[in-house]
N, C-alpha and C positions, 0 to 999 in steps of 0.2 A: 729363147728365154734363158736368161742367166740366173743361176741360183747360187748364192753365196752363204756360207755359214759364218756368222759374225759374232764375236764376243764383245761384251761391254754395253749392249743396248738394254735399257731398262724402263724407259718412260716415253711419253709423248714427244718430248723434246728430241729424243734420239731418233724417233720415227721421222720427225720433221727434218732434222739435220741430214739424215741419210737420203731421204727423198729429194731434198733440195740439191744435195751434192750430185745425185744422178741426173736430175733435171738440168743442171749446169752443162752436162755433157750432151744430153739429149732431152730437150724440152718436151718432147712428145712421148717420152718413155712411160710405160705403165709400171708403177712400182708398188710392190706389196711387201710390207715389213711385218713379220710375226715375232713379237718380243718373246713369247713363251718358248718357241723353238729356236730362236736366234737366227732365223733365216731372212734373207732379203732376196726377192725375186724381181727381176727387171725384164720387161719386154722391150728390147732396144736393139738398135743396130750397132751400138758402141761396142768396142772390144771389151771382153771380160776383164782384161788386165787394167784397162782405163777405169772401169767401174770399180774394181777393187781398190785401186789407188785413190779414187775420189772418196770412197768410204773410209779408208785409212787416214786420209788427210783430215777427216772430221774427228779423229781420235779413237776409232774403233779398230779392232783387230780382225782381219779376214783370215779364218783358219782353213777354209777349203772352198773349192768351187772355181778356182782359176786354173 
């Protein structure tokens, strides 16, 4: 389980963008996005650095968890 603290997420579009970015790396990943706490949890075999990079490519800032 990878847990990232992410800044800049505020709506359903953000949830969808982050989830799709992670699914691009691992289509079977379980993804949970909590807008209130700013956390993204991913049950995946992908490297944490790759997950963080995919989230940042969507325009969000990963502040911890890598």
